[in-house]
N, C-alpha and C positions, 0 to 999 in steps of 0.2 A: 088457373091463372095465378092463384095465390102461391102455388109452389114454384112457378116460374119466377115470380117477383122475389120470393124469398131466396131462391137460388142465386139470382143476380145480386141480391143484397149481400149474401155470404161471400160471393166472389169479390165484391167491392171491398168488404171488410178485410179480406185476406190481402188484397192489393194495397189497401191503405197501410196495413201493418208492414208489408214488404217495403213500400216506398219510404215510410217513416224510419225504418230500421237502417237506412243508408247513413243517416246522420249519426246514429248511435254507434254503428260499426266503425264509421270513419273516426270517431273520437276514441275508439278502443285501440287503434294503432295496428290492427290486423290487416296488413296490406292485401293479401290474397283474397280475403273475404270482402274487403272494401272494393276491390276491382270487380268482383262478381256483382255486388249490389249496384255499383256505378254503371256497369254495362247494361243492366236491365231496368234501371230506374225510370227512364223516360218512357220506354215501352209499357211498363207497368202503370205509369201515370195515365197514358192514353187509354189503356184497357180499362182503368178505373173510371174514366170519364164515360166510356161506352157502356160499361156494365151498370154504372149508377144511373145513367140516362134510361136504360132499358128497365131497371128496377122501378124507376119513377113512372114509366109508361104503363107498366103492368100492376102497379100498386093500387090499392083501393078496392080490390075485389075480395069477396069472402072466400073461405075455404071451399064452400060448396058451389061456387060459381062455375058454370060450364063455359066452353068457348062461345057458345051461342049467346049467352047472357052477359058476357064480359064487357066491362066498361074500360075502354082504353084511355089512358091519361086522365082519369077522373080526379086524381089528387095532384097531378104533376104541376098544374098551373095555379095551384092555390098556395097561399103563404103558410107553410108549415116547416117543421124542422128539417124534413128531407129536402125540401126545395132550397132552404137556406144552406144546407150542406152542399148541395149541388152548385149553388152560386159561389160559395167559397172555393170549391174545387175548380171552377172555371177561373176564378181570380188567381189561383195557384198557377194554372196554365198560362194566364196572361203575364204574370210576373216572370215566368221563364221566357216567354216570347219577347218581352221587353227588357231582358237582362242587360243588353248593351246600352240602352237608353237610361236605365236606372243605375248603372255602374255597380259599385259595391253594395249599395243599399238593397238590391234585389234579393240577395241571399238572406238578409235579415228579415225582409218582408215575407219572403217565401217560407222561412222557418216559422215566423209568427203565424202566418196563415195555416201552416200545417198543424200547429198546436191548436189553433182555433177549430180547424176541421175535426181533429181527434175529439176535442171536447164536445163539439156539436153532434158528432156521430154517436158518442156515448149517450148524450141526452136523447137523441133520436131513438136509439135502441131502447133505452130505459122507458121512454114515453110510449113505445109500442107494446111493451110487455104487459 
């Protein structure tokens, strides 16, 4: 179970970096690379929500835990850095869904939440090491 959880965590980190790179690439002025990132940004965000959720479901088990002894969602519904990261990730999704209602402010809020998510994720990883 530990390896399943850590695999989903690694995939989530890769997706977080991929989605955050869209803004950096956009600012660089490289049009063809920007089109690539823009094309897959939303899909990567949805996959990040799914893999982060699955990471949280399988988290909290020791390396030696077998499938028979596994605890599902033992840490998911507790207030920890991982849960806070997941809440911020859901807020990122909500800002995108409400972009027409929030008008131009949604982009500023979305970028701010992205920075917050990156910082919280770094703290979460550091706390687990």
